[in-house]
PDB file of N, CA, C and O in Angstrom:
ATOM      1  N   MET A   1       0.701  -1.451   0.223  1.00  0.00           N
ATOM      2  CA  MET A   1       0.335   0.117  -0.064  1.00  0.00           C
ATOM      3  C   MET A   1       0.676   1.102  -0.248  1.00  0.00           C
ATOM      4  O   MET A   1       1.628   1.218   0.524  1.00  0.00           O
ATOM      5  N   PHE A   2       0.563   2.064  -0.815  1.00  0.00           N
ATOM      6  CA  PHE A   2       0.965   3.426  -0.946  1.00  0.00           C
ATOM      7  C   PHE A   2       3.039   3.227  -1.171  1.00  0.00           C
ATOM      8  O   PHE A   2       3.911   3.911  -0.636  1.00  0.00           O
ATOM      9  N   ARG A   3       3.194   2.084  -2.113  1.00  0.00           N
ATOM     10  CA  ARG A   3       4.884   2.057  -2.262  1.00  0.00           C
ATOM     11  C   ARG A   3       5.104   3.268  -2.935  1.00  0.00           C
ATOM     12  O   ARG A   3       6.329   3.336  -2.835  1.00  0.00           O
ATOM     13  N   PHE A   4       4.779   4.217  -3.519  1.00  0.00           N
ATOM     14  CA  PHE A   4       5.106   5.514  -4.264  1.00  0.00           C
ATOM     15  C   PHE A   4       5.451   6.605  -2.945  1.00  0.00           C
ATOM     16  O   PHE A   4       6.112   7.628  -3.124  1.00  0.00           O
ATOM     17  N   LEU A   5       4.935   6.237  -1.712  1.00  0.00           N
ATOM     18  CA  LEU A   5       5.443   7.120  -0.785  1.00  0.00           C
ATOM     19  C   LEU A   5       6.239   6.647   0.388  1.00  0.00           C
ATOM     20  O   LEU A   5       6.151   7.097   1.530  1.00  0.00           O
ATOM     21  N   LYS A   6       7.037   5.673  -0.028  1.00  0.00           N
ATOM     22  CA  LYS A   6       7.979   5.065   0.601  1.00  0.00           C
ATOM     23  C   LYS A   6       9.125   6.134   1.420  1.00  0.00           C
ATOM     24  O   LYS A   6       9.756   7.011   0.831  1.00  0.00           O
ATOM     25  N   LYS A   7       9.226   5.836   2.906  1.00  0.00           N
ATOM     26  CA  LYS A   7       9.546   6.943   3.222  1.00  0.00           C
ATOM     27  C   LYS A   7      11.366   7.122   2.877  1.00  0.00           C
ATOM     28  O   LYS A   7      12.187   6.204   2.899  1.00  0.00           O
ATOM     29  N   LYS A   8      11.547   8.114   2.668  1.00  0.00           N
ATOM     30  CA  LYS A   8      13.057   8.561   2.408  1.00  0.00           C
ATOM     31  C   LYS A   8      13.639   8.437   3.754  1.00  0.00           C
ATOM     32  O   LYS A   8      12.874   8.437   4.719  1.00  0.00           O
ATOM     33  N   LYS A   9      15.139   8.313   3.954  1.00  0.00           N
ATOM     34  CA  LYS A   9      16.158   8.185   5.119  1.00  0.00           C
ATOM     35  C   LYS A   9      16.357   9.980   5.165  1.00  0.00           C
ATOM     36  O   LYS A   9      16.740  10.541   4.138  1.00  0.00           O
ATOM     37  N   LEU A  10      16.136  10.594   6.121  1.00  0.00           N
ATOM     38  CA  LEU A  10      16.543  12.044   5.892  1.00  0.00           C
ATOM     39  C   LEU A  10      18.036  11.939   6.058  1.00  0.00           C
ATOM     40  O   LEU A  10      18.647  11.315   6.925  1.00  0.00           O
ATOM     41  N   GLN A  11      18.500  12.648   5.089  1.00  0.00           N
ATOM     42  CA  GLN A  11      20.301  12.708   4.978  1.00  0.00           C
ATOM     43  C   GLN A  11      20.687  13.564   6.077  1.00  0.00           C
ATOM     44  O   GLN A  11      20.001  14.560   6.312  1.00  0.00           O
ATOM     45  N   ARG A  12      21.818  13.264   6.855  1.00  0.00           N
ATOM     46  CA  ARG A  12      22.218  13.925   7.866  1.00  0.00           C
ATOM     47  C   ARG A  12      22.895  15.439   7.759  1.00  0.00           C
ATOM     48  O   ARG A  12      23.187  15.694   6.590  1.00  0.00           O
ATOM     49  N   PHE A  13      23.140  16.252   8.467  1.00  0.00           N
ATOM     50  CA  PHE A  13      23.569  17.423   8.301  1.00  0.00           C
ATOM     51  C   PHE A  13      24.934  17.322   7.223  1.00  0.00           C
ATOM     52  O   PHE A  13      25.036  17.862   6.122  1.00  0.00           O
ATOM     53  N   GLY A  14      26.103  16.297   8.046  1.00  0.00           N
ATOM     54  CA  GLY A  14      27.439  16.014   7.027  1.00  0.00           C
ATOM     55  C   GLY A  14      27.429  15.869   5.695  1.00  0.00           C
ATOM     56  O   GLY A  14      28.174  16.352   4.843  1.00  0.00           O
ATOM     57  N   GLU A  15      26.172  14.895   5.573  1.00  0.00           N
ATOM     58  CA  GLU A  15      26.006  13.985   4.200  1.00  0.00           C
ATOM     59  C   GLU A  15      25.354  15.096   3.177  1.00  0.00           C
ATOM     60  O   GLU A  15      25.471  15.091   1.952  1.00  0.00           O
ATOM     61  N   ILE A  16      24.789  15.850   3.813  1.00  0.00           N
ATOM     62  CA  ILE A  16      24.091  17.077   2.614  1.00  0.00           C
ATOM     63  C   ILE A  16      24.928  18.135   2.547  1.00  0.00           C
ATOM     64  O   ILE A  16      24.748  18.823   1.542  1.00  0.00           O
ATOM     65  N   ALA A  17      26.120  18.641   3.566  1.00  0.00           N
ATOM     66  CA  ALA A  17      26.888  19.542   3.129  1.00  0.00           C
ATOM     67  C   ALA A  17      28.199  19.369   2.221  1.00  0.00           C
ATOM     68  O   ALA A  17      28.928  20.200   1.680  1.00  0.00           O
ATOM     69  N   ILE A  18      28.218  17.855   2.264  1.00  0.00           N
ATOM     70  CA  ILE A  18      29.377  16.893   0.934  1.00  0.00           C
ATOM     71  C   ILE A  18      28.681  17.121  -0.156  1.00  0.00           C
ATOM     72  O   ILE A  18      29.119  17.826  -1.065  1.00  0.00           O
ATOM     73  N   ARG A  19      27.285  16.432  -0.189  1.00  0.00           N
ATOM     74  CA  ARG A  19      26.497  16.501  -1.296  1.00  0.00           C
ATOM     75  C   ARG A  19      26.634  17.661  -2.160  1.00  0.00           C
ATOM     76  O   ARG A  19      26.954  17.546  -3.343  1.00  0.00           O
ATOM     77  N   LYS A  20      26.358  18.968  -1.501  1.00  0.00           N
ATOM     78  CA  LYS A  20      26.175  20.267  -2.157  1.00  0.00           C
ATOM     79  C   LYS A  20      28.119  20.746  -2.239  1.00  0.00           C
ATOM     80  O   LYS A  20      28.338  21.751  -2.916  1.00  0.00           O
ATOM     81  N   GLY A  21      28.892  20.325  -1.841  1.00  0.00           N
ATOM     82  CA  GLY A  21      29.831  20.766  -1.828  1.00  0.00           C
ATOM     83  C   GLY A  21      30.514  21.704  -1.396  1.00  0.00           C
ATOM     84  O   GLY A  21      31.569  22.140  -1.858  1.00  0.00           O
ATOM     85  N   PHE A  22      29.766  22.143  -0.236  1.00  0.00           N
ATOM     86  CA  PHE A  22      30.600  23.017   0.776  1.00  0.00           C
ATOM     87  C   PHE A  22      31.516  22.228   1.873  1.00  0.00           C
ATOM     88  O   PHE A  22      31.862  23.038   2.733  1.00  0.00           O
ATOM     89  N   VAL A  23      31.867  21.326   2.054  1.00  0.00           N
ATOM     90  CA  VAL A  23      32.693  20.740   2.953  1.00  0.00           C
ATOM     91  C   VAL A  23      33.242  19.293   2.205  1.00  0.00           C
ATOM     92  O   VAL A  23      32.631  18.706   1.311  1.00  0.00           O
ATOM     93  N   SER A  24      34.216  18.979   2.649  1.00  0.00           N
ATOM     94  CA  SER A  24      34.850  17.422   2.509  1.00  0.00           C
ATOM     95  C   SER A  24      34.538  16.423   3.552  1.00  0.00           C
ATOM     96  O   SER A  24      34.122  16.751   4.663  1.00  0.00           O
ATOM     97  N   GLU A  25      34.731  15.258   3.203  1.00  0.00           N
ATOM     98  CA  GLU A  25      34.735  14.170   4.164  1.00  0.00           C
ATOM     99  C   GLU A  25      35.437  14.675   5.447  1.00  0.00           C
ATOM    100  O   GLU A  25      34.917  14.724   6.562  1.00  0.00           O
ATOM    101  N   ALA A  26      36.448  14.971   5.187  1.00  0.00           N
ATOM    102  CA  ALA A  26      37.888  15.098   6.225  1.00  0.00           C
ATOM    103  C   ALA A  26      37.289  16.261   7.512  1.00  0.00           C
ATOM    104  O   ALA A  26      37.439  16.282   8.734  1.00  0.00           O
ATOM    105  N   ASP A  27      36.312  17.471   6.206  1.00  0.00           N
ATOM    106  CA  ASP A  27      36.104  18.345   7.461  1.00  0.00           C
ATOM    107  C   ASP A  27      34.814  18.018   8.146  1.00  0.00           C
ATOM    108  O   ASP A  27      34.571  18.592   9.208  1.00  0.00           O
ATOM    109  N   VAL A  28      33.832  17.027   7.577  1.00  0.00           N
ATOM    110  CA  VAL A  28      32.487  16.540   8.278  1.00  0.00           C
ATOM    111  C   VAL A  28      33.663  15.646   9.785  1.00  0.00           C
ATOM    112  O   VAL A  28      33.445  15.779  10.989  1.00  0.00           O
ATOM    113  N   LYS A  29      34.626  14.952   9.260  1.00  0.00           N
ATOM    114  CA  LYS A  29      35.015  13.895  10.474  1.00  0.00           C
ATOM    115  C   LYS A  29      35.741  14.640  11.504  1.00  0.00           C
ATOM    116  O   LYS A  29      35.917  14.151  12.620  1.00  0.00           O
ATOM    117  N   GLU A  30      36.273  16.079  11.103  1.00  0.00           N
ATOM    118  CA  GLU A  30      36.884  16.709  12.384  1.00  0.00           C
ATOM    119  C   GLU A  30      35.607  17.239  12.913  1.00  0.00           C
ATOM    120  O   GLU A  30      35.292  16.910  14.057  1.00  0.00           O
ATOM    121  N   ALA A  31      34.821  18.028  12.220  1.00  0.00           N
ATOM    122  CA  ALA A  31      33.595  18.668  13.156  1.00  0.00           C
ATOM    123  C   ALA A  31      32.699  17.147  14.047  1.00  0.00           C
ATOM    124  O   ALA A  31      32.025  17.199  15.075  1.00  0.00           O
ATOM    125  N   LEU A  32      32.907  16.366  13.501  1.00  0.00           N
ATOM    126  CA  LEU A  32      32.287  15.165  14.267  1.00  0.00           C
ATOM    127  C   LEU A  32      33.187  14.726  15.479  1.00  0.00           C
ATOM    128  O   LEU A  32      32.626  14.225  16.454  1.00  0.00           O
ATOM    129  N   ALA A  33      34.516  14.882  15.473  1.00  0.00           N
ATOM    130  CA  ALA A  33      35.215  14.710  16.404  1.00  0.00           C
ATOM    131  C   ALA A  33      35.418  15.630  17.324  1.00  0.00           C
ATOM    132  O   ALA A  33      35.957  15.212  18.349  1.00  0.00           O
ATOM    133  N   SER A  34      35.135  16.843  17.281  1.00  0.00           N
ATOM    134  CA  SER A  34      34.856  18.230  17.903  1.00  0.00           C
ATOM    135  C   SER A  34      33.816  18.011  18.989  1.00  0.00           C
ATOM    136  O   SER A  34      33.780  18.237  20.199  1.00  0.00           O
ATOM    137  N   GLN A  35      32.807  17.372  17.906  1.00  0.00           N
ATOM    138  CA  GLN A  35      31.037  17.483  18.642  1.00  0.00           C
ATOM    139  C   GLN A  35      31.421  16.563  19.820  1.00  0.00           C
ATOM    140  O   GLN A  35      31.178  16.871  20.987  1.00  0.00           O
ATOM    141  N   LYS A  36      32.157  15.185  19.380  1.00  0.00           N
ATOM    142  CA  LYS A  36      32.188  14.326  20.412  1.00  0.00           C
ATOM    143  C   LYS A  36      32.930  14.323  21.779  1.00  0.00           C
ATOM    144  O   LYS A  36      32.835  13.636  22.796  1.00  0.00           O
ATOM    145  N   GLU A  37      33.875  15.596  21.307  1.00  0.00           N
ATOM    146  CA  GLU A  37      34.757  16.117  22.420  1.00  0.00           C
ATOM    147  C   GLU A  37      34.377  17.246  23.499  1.00  0.00           C
ATOM    148  O   GLU A  37      34.860  17.488  24.605  1.00  0.00           O
ATOM    149  N   TYR A  38      33.143  17.958  22.643  1.00  0.00           N
ATOM    150  CA  TYR A  38      32.297  18.849  23.460  1.00  0.00           C
ATOM    151  C   TYR A  38      31.619  17.991  24.453  1.00  0.00           C
ATOM    152  O   TYR A  38      31.789  18.042  25.671  1.00  0.00           O
ATOM    153  N   LYS A  39      30.702  17.064  23.698  1.00  0.00           N
ATOM    154  CA  LYS A  39      29.747  15.989  24.568  1.00  0.00           C
ATOM    155  C   LYS A  39      30.626  15.397  25.952  1.00  0.00           C
ATOM    156  O   LYS A  39      30.211  15.513  27.106  1.00  0.00           O
ATOM    157  N   GLU A  40      31.897  14.756  25.573  1.00  0.00           N
ATOM    158  CA  GLU A  40      32.494  14.243  26.538  1.00  0.00           C
ATOM    159  C   GLU A  40      33.081  14.742  27.629  1.00  0.00           C
ATOM    160  O   GLU A  40      32.974  14.233  28.745  1.00  0.00           O
ATOM    161  N   ARG A  41      33.996  16.176  27.260  1.00  0.00           N
ATOM    162  CA  ARG A  41      34.443  16.677  28.178  1.00  0.00           C
ATOM    163  C   ARG A  41      33.908  17.774  28.896  1.00  0.00           C
ATOM    164  O   ARG A  41      34.529  18.248  29.847  1.00  0.00           O
ATOM    165  N   ARG A  42      32.582  18.314  28.453  1.00  0.00           N
ATOM    166  CA  ARG A  42      31.810  19.631  28.824  1.00  0.00           C
ATOM    167  C   ARG A  42      30.253  18.898  28.849  1.00  0.00           C
ATOM    168  O   ARG A  42      29.332  19.499  29.401  1.00  0.00           O
ATOM    169  N   ASN A  43      30.091  17.920  28.383  1.00  0.00           N
ATOM    170  CA  ASN A  43      28.597  17.294  28.925  1.00  0.00           C
ATOM    171  C   ASN A  43      27.684  18.536  27.966  1.00  0.00           C
ATOM    172  O   ASN A  43      26.651  19.071  28.367  1.00  0.00           O
ATOM    173  N   ILE A  44      28.342  18.808  26.667  1.00  0.00           N
ATOM    174  CA  ILE A  44      27.489  19.747  25.941  1.00  0.00           C
ATOM    175  C   ILE A  44      27.330  19.221  24.578  1.00  0.00           C
ATOM    176  O   ILE A  44      28.307  18.810  23.952  1.00  0.00           O
ATOM    177  N   HIS A  45      25.771  19.214  23.941  1.00  0.00           N
ATOM    178  CA  HIS A  45      25.493  18.847  22.700  1.00  0.00           C
ATOM    179  C   HIS A  45      25.374  19.970  22.031  1.00  0.00           C
ATOM    180  O   HIS A  45      24.538  20.869  22.117  1.00  0.00           O
ATOM    181  N   LYS A  46      26.688  19.768  21.064  1.00  0.00           N
ATOM    182  CA  LYS A  46      27.247  21.571  19.729  1.00  0.00           C
ATOM    183  C   LYS A  46      26.434  20.780  18.863  1.00  0.00           C
ATOM    184  O   LYS A  46      26.453  19.554  18.752  1.00  0.00           O
ATOM    185  N   GLU A  47      25.573  21.773  18.138  1.00  0.00           N
ATOM    186  CA  GLU A  47      25.290  21.123  16.544  1.00  0.00           C
ATOM    187  C   GLU A  47      26.249  21.442  15.748  1.00  0.00           C
ATOM    188  O   GLU A  47      27.022  22.393  15.866  1.00  0.00           O
ATOM    189  N   ILE A  48      26.197  20.371  14.636  1.00  0.00           N
ATOM    190  CA  ILE A  48      27.251  19.889  13.536  1.00  0.00           C
ATOM    191  C   ILE A  48      27.112  20.973  12.791  1.00  0.00           C
ATOM    192  O   ILE A  48      27.927  20.739  11.899  1.00  0.00           O
ATOM    193  N   GLY A  49      26.655  21.964  12.552  1.00  0.00           N
ATOM    194  CA  GLY A  49      26.580  22.948  11.400  1.00  0.00           C
ATOM    195  C   GLY A  49      27.305  24.344  12.343  1.00  0.00           C
ATOM    196  O   GLY A  49      27.939  25.281  11.858  1.00  0.00           O
ATOM    197  N   ALA A  50      27.006  24.138  13.651  1.00  0.00           N
ATOM    198  CA  ALA A  50      27.607  25.405  14.527  1.00  0.00           C
ATOM    199  C   ALA A  50      29.129  25.108  14.496  1.00  0.00           C
ATOM    200  O   ALA A  50      29.967  26.010  14.477  1.00  0.00           O
ATOM    201  N   ILE A  51      29.399  23.935  14.493  1.00  0.00           N
ATOM    202  CA  ILE A  51      30.856  23.397  14.545  1.00  0.00           C
ATOM    203  C   ILE A  51      31.310  23.632  13.661  1.00  0.00           C
ATOM    204  O   ILE A  51      32.241  24.411  13.862  1.00  0.00           O
ATOM    205  N   MET A  52      31.152  23.319  12.404  1.00  0.00           N
ATOM    206  CA  MET A  52      31.806  23.605  11.159  1.00  0.00           C
ATOM    207  C   MET A  52      31.616  25.062  10.887  1.00  0.00           C
ATOM    208  O   MET A  52      32.499  25.599  10.219  1.00  0.00           O
ATOM    209  N   ALA A  53      30.585  25.811  11.304  1.00  0.00           N
ATOM    210  CA  ALA A  53      30.928  27.383  10.964  1.00  0.00           C
ATOM    211  C   ALA A  53      31.789  27.938  11.696  1.00  0.00           C
ATOM    212  O   ALA A  53      32.492  28.714  11.050  1.00  0.00           O
ATOM    213  N   GLU A  54      32.085  27.863  12.973  1.00  0.00           N
ATOM    214  CA  GLU A  54      33.388  28.124  13.899  1.00  0.00           C
ATOM    215  C   GLU A  54      34.417  28.059  13.244  1.00  0.00           C
ATOM    216  O   GLU A  54      35.177  28.994  12.992  1.00  0.00           O
ATOM    217  N   LYS A  55      34.538  26.716  12.853  1.00  0.00           N
ATOM    218  CA  LYS A  55      35.771  26.158  12.116  1.00  0.00           C
ATOM    219  C   LYS A  55      36.083  27.305  10.522  1.00  0.00           C
ATOM    220  O   LYS A  55      37.125  27.783  10.074  1.00  0.00           O
ATOM    221  N   GLY A  56      34.876  27.376  10.129  1.00  0.00           N
ATOM    222  CA  GLY A  56      35.287  28.154   8.843  1.00  0.00           C
ATOM    223  C   GLY A  56      34.736  27.217   7.809  1.00  0.00           C
ATOM    224  O   GLY A  56      34.369  27.707   6.741  1.00  0.00           O
ATOM    225  N   PHE A  57      34.655  26.180   7.965  1.00  0.00           N
ATOM    226  CA  PHE A  57      34.276  25.223   7.125  1.00  0.00           C
ATOM    227  C   PHE A  57      33.141  25.354   5.662  1.00  0.00           C
ATOM    228  O   PHE A  57      33.136  25.103   4.457  1.00  0.00           O
ATOM    229  N   ILE A  58      32.118  26.006   6.900  1.00  0.00           N
ATOM    230  CA  ILE A  58      30.767  26.217   5.956  1.00  0.00           C
ATOM    231  C   ILE A  58      30.346  27.928   6.353  1.00  0.00           C
ATOM    232  O   ILE A  58      30.735  28.374   7.432  1.00  0.00           O
ATOM    233  N   SER A  59      29.671  28.667   5.557  1.00  0.00           N
ATOM    234  CA  SER A  59      28.900  29.760   5.751  1.00  0.00           C
ATOM    235  C   SER A  59      27.835  29.741   6.891  1.00  0.00           C
ATOM    236  O   SER A  59      27.543  28.548   6.982  1.00  0.00           O
ATOM    237  N   ILE A  60      27.184  30.357   7.705  1.00  0.00           N
ATOM    238  CA  ILE A  60      26.058  30.682   8.357  1.00  0.00           C
ATOM    239  C   ILE A  60      24.821  30.662   7.291  1.00  0.00           C
ATOM    240  O   ILE A  60      23.728  30.195   7.611  1.00  0.00           O
ATOM    241  N   LYS A  61      25.055  31.146   6.142  1.00  0.00           N
ATOM    242  CA  LYS A  61      23.631  31.106   4.898  1.00  0.00           C
ATOM    243  C   LYS A  61      23.664  29.484   4.530  1.00  0.00           C
ATOM    244  O   LYS A  61      22.682  28.787   4.272  1.00  0.00           O
ATOM    245  N   ASP A  62      24.897  29.117   4.571  1.00  0.00           N
ATOM    246  CA  ASP A  62      24.842  27.479   3.941  1.00  0.00           C
ATOM    247  C   ASP A  62      24.484  26.490   5.369  1.00  0.00           C
ATOM    248  O   ASP A  62      24.237  25.284   5.404  1.00  0.00           O
ATOM    249  N   VAL A  63      24.539  27.210   6.187  1.00  0.00           N
ATOM    250  CA  VAL A  63      24.132  26.134   7.401  1.00  0.00           C
ATOM    251  C   VAL A  63      22.762  26.269   7.336  1.00  0.00           C
ATOM    252  O   VAL A  63      22.119  25.219   7.358  1.00  0.00           O
ATOM    253  N   ASN A  64      22.026  27.547   7.243  1.00  0.00           N
ATOM    254  CA  ASN A  64      20.577  27.617   7.324  1.00  0.00           C
ATOM    255  C   ASN A  64      19.773  26.791   6.038  1.00  0.00           C
ATOM    256  O   ASN A  64      18.692  26.217   6.167  1.00  0.00           O
ATOM    257  N   GLY A  65      20.452  26.866   4.965  1.00  0.00           N
ATOM    258  CA  GLY A  65      19.916  26.299   3.723  1.00  0.00           C
ATOM    259  C   GLY A  65      19.966  24.655   3.940  1.00  0.00           C
ATOM    260  O   GLY A  65      19.078  23.920   3.506  1.00  0.00           O
ATOM    261  N   ILE A  66      20.927  24.258   4.547  1.00  0.00           N
ATOM    262  CA  ILE A  66      21.231  22.744   4.787  1.00  0.00           C
ATOM    263  C   ILE A  66      19.871  22.419   5.734  1.00  0.00           C
ATOM    264  O   ILE A  66      19.088  21.527   5.409  1.00  0.00           O
ATOM    265  N   LEU A  67      19.638  23.408   7.184  1.00  0.00           N
ATOM    266  CA  LEU A  67      18.793  23.364   8.013  1.00  0.00           C
ATOM    267  C   LEU A  67      17.296  23.336   7.620  1.00  0.00           C
ATOM    268  O   LEU A  67      16.503  22.730   8.341  1.00  0.00           O
ATOM    269  N   ASP A  68      16.833  24.048   6.365  1.00  0.00           N
ATOM    270  CA  ASP A  68      16.211  24.469   5.727  1.00  0.00           C
ATOM    271  C   ASP A  68      15.652  23.084   4.852  1.00  0.00           C
ATOM    272  O   ASP A  68      14.503  22.662   4.976  1.00  0.00           O
ATOM    273  N   GLU A  69      16.440  22.607   4.159  1.00  0.00           N
ATOM    274  CA  GLU A  69      16.490  21.554   3.372  1.00  0.00           C
ATOM    275  C   GLU A  69      15.876  20.212   4.096  1.00  0.00           C
ATOM    276  O   GLU A  69      14.974  19.501   3.651  1.00  0.00           O
ATOM    277  N   GLN A  70      16.638  20.039   5.399  1.00  0.00           N
ATOM    278  CA  GLN A  70      16.106  18.929   6.393  1.00  0.00           C
ATOM    279  C   GLN A  70      14.882  18.765   7.108  1.00  0.00           C
ATOM    280  O   GLN A  70      14.372  17.732   7.541  1.00  0.00           O
ATOM    281  N   ASN A  71      14.318  20.479   7.188  1.00  0.00           N
ATOM    282  CA  ASN A  71      13.158  20.552   7.810  1.00  0.00           C
ATOM    283  C   ASN A  71      11.862  20.257   6.630  1.00  0.00           C
ATOM    284  O   ASN A  71      10.732  19.850   6.896  1.00  0.00           O
ATOM    285  N   SER A  72      12.302  20.528   5.552  1.00  0.00           N
ATOM    286  CA  SER A  72      11.318  20.601   4.474  1.00  0.00           C
ATOM    287  C   SER A  72      11.092  19.011   4.300  1.00  0.00           C
ATOM    288  O   SER A  72       9.950  18.570   4.428  1.00  0.00           O
ATOM    289  N   LYS A  73      12.036  18.254   4.046  1.00  0.00           N
ATOM    290  CA  LYS A  73      11.925  16.935   4.125  1.00  0.00           C
ATOM    291  C   LYS A  73      10.884  16.120   5.374  1.00  0.00           C
ATOM    292  O   LYS A  73      10.101  15.181   5.227  1.00  0.00           O
ATOM    293  N   ARG A  74      11.222  16.853   6.529  1.00  0.00           N
ATOM    294  CA  ARG A  74      10.818  16.113   7.462  1.00  0.00           C
ATOM    295  C   ARG A  74       9.302  16.575   7.450  1.00  0.00           C
ATOM    296  O   ARG A  74       8.454  15.759   7.810  1.00  0.00           O
ATOM    297  N   ASN A  75       8.915  17.867   7.044  1.00  0.00           N
ATOM    298  CA  ASN A  75       7.750  18.403   7.373  1.00  0.00           C
ATOM    299  C   ASN A  75       7.184  17.876   6.037  1.00  0.00           C
ATOM    300  O   ASN A  75       6.009  18.224   6.157  1.00  0.00           O
ATOM    301  N   GLY A  76       7.265  17.300   4.919  1.00  0.00           N
ATOM    302  CA  GLY A  76       6.556  17.170   4.012  1.00  0.00           C
ATOM    303  C   GLY A  76       6.171  15.344   4.098  1.00  0.00           C
ATOM    304  O   GLY A  76       5.343  14.883   3.313  1.00  0.00           O
ATOM    305  N   THR A  77       6.843  14.484   5.079  1.00  0.00           N
ATOM    306  CA  THR A  77       6.182  13.059   5.274  1.00  0.00           C
ATOM    307  C   THR A  77       5.691  13.451   6.352  1.00  0.00           C
ATOM    308  O   THR A  77       5.193  12.415   6.792  1.00  0.00           O
ATOM    309  N   ALA A  78       5.421  14.518   7.331  1.00  0.00           N
ATOM    310  CA  ALA A  78       4.612  14.952   8.556  1.00  0.00           C
ATOM    311  C   ALA A  78       3.362  14.924   8.001  1.00  0.00           C
ATOM    312  O   ALA A  78       2.516  14.158   8.461  1.00  0.00           O
ATOM    313  N   TRP A  79       3.112  15.671   7.048  1.00  0.00           N
ATOM    314  CA  TRP A  79       1.189  16.063   7.103  1.00  0.00           C
ATOM    315  C   TRP A  79       1.014  14.440   6.544  1.00  0.00           C
ATOM    316  O   TRP A  79       0.132  13.792   7.108  1.00  0.00           O
ATOM    317  N   PHE A  80       1.738  13.811   5.560  1.00  0.00           N
ATOM    318  CA  PHE A  80       1.275  12.604   5.271  1.00  0.00           C
ATOM    319  C   PHE A  80       0.722  11.552   6.521  1.00  0.00           C
ATOM    320  O   PHE A  80      -0.310  10.894   6.394  1.00  0.00           O
ATOM    321  N   SER A  81       1.345  11.522   7.403  1.00  0.00           N
ATOM    322  CA  SER A  81       1.493  10.768   8.439  1.00  0.00           C
ATOM    323  C   SER A  81       0.302  10.955   9.396  1.00  0.00           C
ATOM    324  O   SER A  81      -0.416  10.028   9.770  1.00  0.00           O
ATOM    325  N   ALA A  82       0.165  12.222   9.750  1.00  0.00           N
ATOM    326  CA  ALA A  82      -0.647  13.011  10.541  1.00  0.00           C
ATOM    327  C   ALA A  82      -1.966  12.813   9.762  1.00  0.00           C
ATOM    328  O   ALA A  82      -2.922  12.524  10.481  1.00  0.00           O
ATOM    329  N   LEU A  83      -2.249  12.923   8.248  1.00  0.00           N
ATOM    330  CA  LEU A  83      -3.658  12.825   7.760  1.00  0.00           C
ATOM    331  C   LEU A  83      -3.866  11.344   7.946  1.00  0.00           C
ATOM    332  O   LEU A  83      -4.925  11.131   8.535  1.00  0.00           O
ATOM    333  N   PHE A  84      -3.145  10.165   7.610  1.00  0.00           N
ATOM    334  CA  PHE A  84      -3.697   9.075   7.640  1.00  0.00           C
ATOM    335  C   PHE A  84      -3.506   8.368   8.896  1.00  0.00           C
ATOM    336  O   PHE A  84      -3.891   7.201   8.959  1.00  0.00           O
ATOM    337  N   GLY A  85      -2.852   9.034  10.113  1.00  0.00           N
ATOM    338  CA  GLY A  85      -2.643   8.472  11.713  1.00  0.00           C
ATOM    339  C   GLY A  85      -1.576   7.443  11.581  1.00  0.00           C
ATOM    340  O   GLY A  85      -1.692   6.433  12.275  1.00  0.00           O
ATOM    341  N   LEU A  86      -0.658   7.546  10.868  1.00  0.00           N
ATOM    342  CA  LEU A  86       0.524   7.013  10.669  1.00  0.00           C
ATOM    343  C   LEU A  86       1.926   7.171  11.796  1.00  0.00           C
ATOM    344  O   LEU A  86       2.608   8.186  11.654  1.00  0.00           O
ATOM    345  N   SER A  87       2.140   6.639  12.378  1.00  0.00           N
ATOM    346  CA  SER A  87       2.987   6.856  12.952  1.00  0.00           C
ATOM    347  C   SER A  87       4.669   6.517  12.283  1.00  0.00           C
ATOM    348  O   SER A  87       5.026   5.726  11.410  1.00  0.00           O
ATOM    349  N   ARG A  88       5.600   7.679  13.287  1.00  0.00           N
ATOM    350  CA  ARG A  88       6.926   7.386  11.910  1.00  0.00           C
ATOM    351  C   ARG A  88       7.437   6.307  12.658  1.00  0.00           C
ATOM    352  O   ARG A  88       8.396   5.662  12.235  1.00  0.00           O
TER     353      ARG A  88
END
């Protein structure tokens, strides 16, 4: 039923940034390592986009564009689930 509406796996921030050519895989790995360090040493969750922007890997404009893309994909499936009472 509704095969044409198969739920796509949402891409992670770093995957989108690489696909768009904003950053390299090495940049993402470095940012993820920093994110892990923030969590382990300071018990702070810092968003990967903020870390990449602080390191100068990506602009704030591009961070916002990626976040908009992620949110539009989330909202695109949310209406269907709500309409038919489906859980994610």
